[in-house]
C-alpha positions as semicolon CSV with decimal commas, in nm:
position;residue;x (nm);y (nm);z (nm)
1;M;0,000;0,000;0,000
2;K;0,114;0,353;-0,075
3;E;0,216;0,557;0,229
4;I;0,231;0,915;0,354
5;L;0,516;0,957;0,600
6;V;0,419;1,206;0,875
7;I;0,703;1,350;1,086
8;D;0,649;1,548;1,406
9;D;0,836;1,564;1,736
10;D;0,514;1,596;1,936
11;K;0,348;1,254;1,968
12;D;0,003;1,396;2,045
13;I;0,005;1,622;1,738
14;L;0,147;1,338;1,528
15;S;-0,131;1,107;1,645
16;S;-0,405;1,359;1,562
17;K;-0,256;1,429;1,217
18;L;-0,237;1,059;1,135
19;A;-0,593;0,994;1,251
20;E;-0,747;1,278;1,051
21;I;-0,547;1,211;0,734
22;N;-0,634;0,839;0,743
23;K;-1,000;0,921;0,807
24;Q;-1,014;1,136;0,496
25;L;-0,815;0,890;0,286
26;K;-1,075;0,628;0,372
27;E;-1,365;0,864;0,295
28;H;-1,221;0,932;-0,052
29;Q;-1,133;0,563;-0,102
30;I;-0,769;0,637;-0,174
31;N;-0,545;0,333;-0,143
32;C;-0,293;0,501;0,083
33;E;-0,212;0,520;0,455
34;A;-0,053;0,789;0,671
35;V;0,216;0,628;0,886
36;D;0,450;0,706;1,176
37;K;0,801;0,572;1,110
38;N;0,991;0,830;1,310
39;D;1,192;0,577;1,511
40;E;1,266;0,367;1,204
41;F;1,412;0,645;0,991
42;K;1,595;0,803;1,288
43;N;1,774;0,472;1,345
44;Y;1,844;0,441;0,974
45;I;2,006;0,786;0,969
46;E;2,222;0,703;1,274
47;E;2,345;0,382;1,111
48;F;2,401;0,556;0,778
49;D;2,610;0,821;0,951
50;K;2,830;0,559;1,120
51;K;2,895;0,382;0,791
52;H;2,971;0,686;0,578
53;M;3,139;0,920;0,826
54;E;3,019;1,233;0,643
55;P;2,831;1,430;0,908
56;F;2,787;1,742;0,698
57;S;2,584;1,566;0,429
58;A;2,477;1,242;0,594
59;V;2,132;1,356;0,708
60;E;2,008;1,450;0,360
61;D;2,186;1,157;0,194
62;A;2,056;0,912;0,452
63;F;1,698;1,029;0,415
64;T;1,727;1,007;0,035
65;Q;1,848;0,649;0,066
66;Y;1,576;0,570;0,319
67;L;1,312;0,683;0,068
68;F;1,479;0,483;-0,209
69;N;1,448;0,175;0,012
70;N;1,084;0,255;0,092
71;S;0,942;0,334;-0,251
72;Q;0,586;0,295;-0,121
73;I;0,622;0,639;0,044
74;K;0,462;0,884;-0,201
75;L;0,449;1,197;0,017
76;V;0,624;1,332;0,327
77;V;0,438;1,561;0,568
78;V;0,661;1,733;0,822
79;D;0,643;1,987;1,105
80;R;0,862;2,288;1,026
81;D;1,028;2,266;1,370
82;L;1,178;1,929;1,468
83;S;1,402;2,053;1,750
84;E;1,259;1,798;1,995
85;L;1,287;1,499;1,764
86;D;1,597;1,361;1,938
87;S;1,770;1,307;1,608
88;K;2,029;1,461;1,378
89;I;1,732;1,607;1,193
90;Q;1,650;1,938;1,359
91;S;1,441;2,106;1,091
92;E;1,228;2,040;0,789
93;S;1,505;2,157;0,548
94;S;1,704;1,834;0,576
95;I;1,390;1,633;0,511
96;T;1,298;1,846;0,209
97;K;1,646;1,824;0,054
98;G;1,667;1,449;0,106
99;A;1,319;1,388;-0,031
100;M;1,381;1,614;-0,329
101;M;1,676;1,400;-0,439
102;A;1,454;1,093;-0,413
103;G;1,175;1,252;-0,617
104;V;0,930;1,255;-0,323
105;P;0,721;1,569;-0,262
106;V;0,714;1,728;0,085
107;C;0,439;1,917;0,266
108;G;0,537;2,135;0,562
109;Y;0,322;2,284;0,835
110;S;0,360;2,518;1,126
111;R;0,182;2,448;1,454
112;R;0,108;2,818;1,495
113;T;-0,199;2,876;1,282
114;D;-0,316;3,187;1,466
115;S;-0,113;3,410;1,234
116;L;-0,249;3,268;0,910
117;A;-0,555;3,491;0,882
118;N;-0,391;3,826;0,813
119;D;-0,259;3,984;0,495
120;Y;0,098;4,031;0,618
121;A;0,141;3,664;0,711
122;N;-0,029;3,556;0,388
123;L;0,198;3,780;0,180
124;K;0,516;3,653;0,346
125;R;0,405;3,294;0,308
126;Y;0,296;3,339;-0,053
127;I;0,628;3,486;-0,161
128;K;0,834;3,240;0,041
129;Y;0,661;2,926;-0,086
130;S;0,661;3,047;-0,447
131;K;1,039;3,005;-0,441
132;T;1,068;2,666;-0,273
133;N;0,960;2,311;-0,350
134;L;0,805;2,273;-0,006
135;I;0,424;2,271;-0,015
136;D;0,264;2,467;0,267
137;V;-0,024;2,287;0,443
138;S;-0,027;2,496;0,761
139;N;-0,377;2,498;0,904
140;E;-0,583;2,343;1,181
141;T;-0,584;1,962;1,176
142;V;-0,892;1,896;0,962
143;E;-0,807;2,152;0,693
144;C;-0,443;2,041;0,694
145;A;-0,556;1,682;0,636
146;K;-0,784;1,792;0,349
147;K;-0,487;1,956;0,178
148;V;-0,262;1,653;0,234
149;V;-0,519;1,409;0,094
150;N;-0,580;1,630;-0,211
151;I;-0,204;1,656;-0,268
152;V;-0,122;1,286;-0,238
153;D;-0,418;1,200;-0,461
154;G;-0,289;1,449;-0,718
155;F;0,062;1,307;-0,725
156;I;-0,070;0,950;-0,746
157;R;-0,289;1,049;-1,041
158;I;0,007;1,210;-1,217
159;D;0,218;0,899;-1,158
160;N;-0,059;0,680;-1,304
161;A;-0,103;0,911;-1,603
162;I;0,267;0,900;-1,688
163;T;0,281;0,522;-1,639
164;D;-0,006;0,475;-1,884
165;E;0,171;0,669;-2,157
166;D;0,430;0,557;-2,411
167;P;0,790;0,528;-2,274
168;D;0,890;0,829;-2,488
169;F;0,613;1,047;-2,342
170;L;0,846;1,230;-2,101
171;K;1,082;1,322;-2,386
172;Q;0,825;1,563;-2,522
173;K;0,802;1,931;-2,431
174;R;0,708;1,968;-2,065
175;S;0,417;2,199;-2,138
176;F;0,268;1,927;-2,361
177;V;0,328;1,660;-2,097
178;V;0,148;1,864;-1,832
179;S;-0,136;1,962;-2,066
180;K;-0,192;1,591;-2,138
181;I;-0,184;1,509;-1,766
182;I;-0,451;1,769;-1,687
183;G;-0,667;1,651;-1,973
184;K;-0,638;1,934;-2,227
185;D;-0,350;1,859;-2,461
186;Y;-0,444;2,148;-2,691
187;I;-0,360;2,413;-2,428
188;S;0,012;2,336;-2,404
189;H;0,106;2,673;-2,558
190;Y;-0,089;2,854;-2,284
191;L;0,109;2,669;-2,017
192;E;0,432;2,812;-2,154
193;N;0,326;3,138;-1,987
194;Y;0,370;2,971;-1,647
195;N;0,730;2,984;-1,527
196;I;0,871;2,649;-1,418
197;R;1,229;2,766;-1,356
198;P;1,213;2,809;-0,975
199;I;1,143;2,439;-0,930
200;M;1,346;2,319;-1,230
201;N;1,661;2,458;-1,069
202;D;1,617;2,252;-0,755
203;L;1,497;1,936;-0,927
204;A;1,765;1,912;-1,195
205;Y;1,882;1,555;-1,228
206;N;2,138;1,346;-1,410
207;L;2,004;1,190;-1,730
208;E;2,193;0,873;-1,641
209;E;1,978;0,818;-1,331
210;P;1,766;0,499;-1,322
211;V;1,441;0,514;-1,517
212;D;1,225;0,477;-1,204
213;L;1,395;0,778;-1,044
214;K;1,345;0,980;-1,362
215;Q;0,974;0,910;-1,344
216;R;0,953;0,993;-0,973
217;I;1,129;1,325;-1,029
218;N;0,906;1,403;-1,326
219;V;0,596;1,324;-1,121
220;H;0,729;1,555;-0,848
221;L;0,820;1,833;-1,092
222;N;0,499;1,825;-1,294
223;G;0,290;1,805;-0,977
224;L;0,459;2,110;-0,826
225;W;0,409;2,303;-1,146
226;I;0,036;2,227;-1,149
227;Y;-0,029;2,267;-0,775
228;K;0,190;2,568;-0,695
229;Y;0,186;2,771;-1,016
230;I;-0,104;2,684;-1,247
231;L;-0,397;2,620;-1,011
232;P;-0,360;2,893;-0,743
233;Q;-0,300;3,186;-0,978
234;P;-0,608;3,254;-1,192
235;G;-0,540;3,261;-1,561
236;I;-0,632;2,960;-1,769
237;L;-0,800;2,802;-1,464
238;L;-1,013;2,985;-1,207
239;N;-1,106;2,900;-0,850
240;E;-1,457;2,979;-0,730
241;K;-1,403;3,338;-0,614
242;A;-1,187;3,422;-0,916
243;L;-1,454;3,283;-1,147
244;A;-1,732;3,474;-0,972
245;S;-1,531;3,794;-1,005
246;Y;-1,450;3,724;-1,371
247;I;-1,811;3,663;-1,477
248;N;-1,936;3,948;-1,254
249;V;-2,141;3,752;-1,000
250;D;-2,134;3,819;-0,627
251;P;-1,930;3,532;-0,471
252;I;-2,193;3,452;-0,207
253;D;-2,470;3,443;-0,470
254;F;-2,248;3,232;-0,696
255;N;-2,178;2,976;-0,423
256;K;-2,544;2,956;-0,325
257;N;-2,685;2,924;-0,677
258;K;-2,415;2,764;-0,892
259;G;-2,564;2,413;-0,876
260;N;-2,450;2,227;-1,186
261;I;-2,482;2,524;-1,421
262;L;-2,108;2,533;-1,496
263;D;-2,023;2,167;-1,434
264;D;-1,938;2,107;-1,801
265;F;-1,642;2,343;-1,763
266;K;-1,500;2,205;-1,439
267;Y;-1,139;2,102;-1,408
268;T;-1,113;1,726;-1,343
269;G;-0,734;1,688;-1,330
270;P;-0,491;1,629;-1,042
271;F;-0,537;1,826;-0,717
272;G;-0,905;1,889;-0,777
273;L;-1,026;1,637;-0,519
274;N;-1,180;1,885;-0,276
275;E;-1,118;2,216;-0,451
276;D;-1,312;2,338;-0,753
277;Y;-1,160;2,501;-1,059
278;W;-1,310;2,591;-1,398
279;W;-1,163;2,627;-1,746
280;R;-1,182;2,995;-1,831
281;H;-1,157;2,959;-2,209
282;E;-1,444;2,711;-2,216
283;I;-1,666;2,948;-2,018
284;D;-1,569;3,231;-2,252
285;D;-1,662;3,019;-2,553
286;F;-1,993;2,918;-2,396
287;L;-2,096;3,276;-2,309
288;L;-2,001;3,390;-2,659
289;K;-2,196;3,107;-2,820
290;K;-2,505;3,187;-2,611
291;K;-2,458;3,561;-2,669
292;L;-2,447;3,631;-2,297
293;M;-2,262;3,932;-2,159
294;D;-2,172;3,788;-1,819
295;G;-2,269;3,555;-1,535
296;I;-2,570;3,766;-1,441
297;E;-2,727;3,691;-1,778
298;L;-2,619;3,327;-1,752
299;F;-2,794;3,280;-1,418
300;A;-3,097;3,474;-1,545
301;L;-3,120;3,217;-1,826
302;H;-3,185;2,963;-1,551
303;G;-3,438;3,183;-1,375
304;I;-3,195;3,292;-1,102
305;T;-3,135;3,652;-1,003
306;V;-2,788;3,732;-0,867
307;K;-2,606;4,049;-0,770
308;N;-2,300;4,162;-0,961
309;C;-1,950;4,132;-0,814
310;K;-1,819;4,448;-0,651
311;C;-1,454;4,525;-0,576
312;S;-1,370;4,433;-0,215
313;V;-1,182;4,761;-0,179
314;N;-1,423;5,000;-0,350
315;S;-1,785;4,885;-0,367
316;E;-1,865;5,157;-0,620
317;I;-1,694;4,964;-0,900
318;D;-1,709;4,608;-1,032
319;A;-1,428;4,364;-0,960
320;G;-1,321;4,136;-1,246
321;Y;-0,989;4,032;-1,092
322;Y;-0,869;3,835;-0,788
323;C;-0,629;3,926;-0,507
324;V;-0,410;3,620;-0,444
325;I;-0,313;3,740;-0,096
326;S;-0,652;3,824;0,056
327;N;-0,845;3,585;-0,173
328;D;-1,098;3,855;-0,258
329;P;-1,247;3,992;-0,579
330;V;-1,073;4,314;-0,672
331;S;-1,084;4,569;-0,951
332;F;-0,799;4,656;-1,186
333;E;-0,787;5,011;-1,047
334;E;-0,752;4,896;-0,685
335;S;-0,482;4,636;-0,743
336;Q;-0,141;4,569;-0,897
337;S;0,046;4,290;-1,072
338;G;0,383;4,239;-1,238
339;F;0,555;4,077;-0,938
340;S;0,815;3,805;-0,992
341;W;0,605;3,556;-0,793
342;I;0,293;3,602;-1,005
343;Q;0,300;3,397;-1,324
344;P;0,284;3,581;-1,660
345;G;-0,003;3,354;-1,764
346;A;-0,206;3,442;-1,454
347;D;-0,350;3,763;-1,594
348;L;-0,637;3,777;-1,342
349;A;-0,405;3,742;-1,041
350;R;-0,352;4,074;-0,864
351;V;-0,261;4,219;-0,524
352;K;-0,463;4,496;-0,359
353;N;-0,300;4,840;-0,365
354;D;-0,315;4,877;0,013
355;I;-0,136;4,545;0,065
356;V;0,136;4,651;-0,179
357;D;0,172;5,000;-0,031
358;E;0,156;4,907;0,337
359;L;0,308;4,561;0,354
360;M;0,539;4,504;0,056
361;P;0,812;4,736;0,197
362;F;0,846;4,493;0,489
363;V;0,867;4,183;0,273
364;F;1,169;4,115;0,056
365;E;1,093;3,945;-0,274
């Protein structure tokens, strides 16, 4: 059975994480189990260190080798602070580096979730995680588990998709590979507007590596590209609030009345297990074909009256865009873009002016 390795130096927190993740894995009928192997890999690292006598690199190397020997581990979930682990591993960074070399994705979380609900913390986190391969799942236990289950399901689906293809599939252009994985092979040229270099630099590998490692690293790389760069920044795909803003429907009215009206345009690819996304170009084509101006006319076609979507900063004007830091609809006039951590293809992704003016000076890009 496939496994999710959960690492925490607090046994009570570890136990609660394992229980909730396994509960949700069972609910979604995913053939995977969250496991505690802290003692096992700590002992492995100690023995590895004794054999190789290279203390400056042994932790990362040992963890890489441990994952090679336990290929059933498909995801690592780790507390950012492991200072009480009673091991050579004192932080998540050694785990992330070791896992990266083994082609295994890593999710990290902080126990302090009280600071997550403010723009400054969100901005810092957004910029930081846009430049690292670590996937942030910081949240209270249930929401953290939802993210973890969605992520492991996504990577498993990518692995299966690559396995089902011809052996030469991975030799093709990466944008085509990813477009095929997410089910729309004709949009590969759009994906070229999403920058993959931040993760390519860290996941570079030797072409002489074994074939199975090549696939694992490609699964890791393609999954990170989809999860961290394509899905969260509205461009070709839109989350619910971004879609509501784009088609000019109040987000609350949209959520309450959407039903199955737009189901034909839903994203069904990896990492969509418990988060909804829609294909923007398909919605555009549909509205054009039906000669509808916006979502208000679309809902009216179904006998539903909805309010239009106002900018969260200035309610006198319509929104149309989406602030990726506050997760609110925002207008062009009340927001900015052009930051290095917003993808060129994400043309609806913006940041509110007040966040830029008040908080950006305290955050280094």
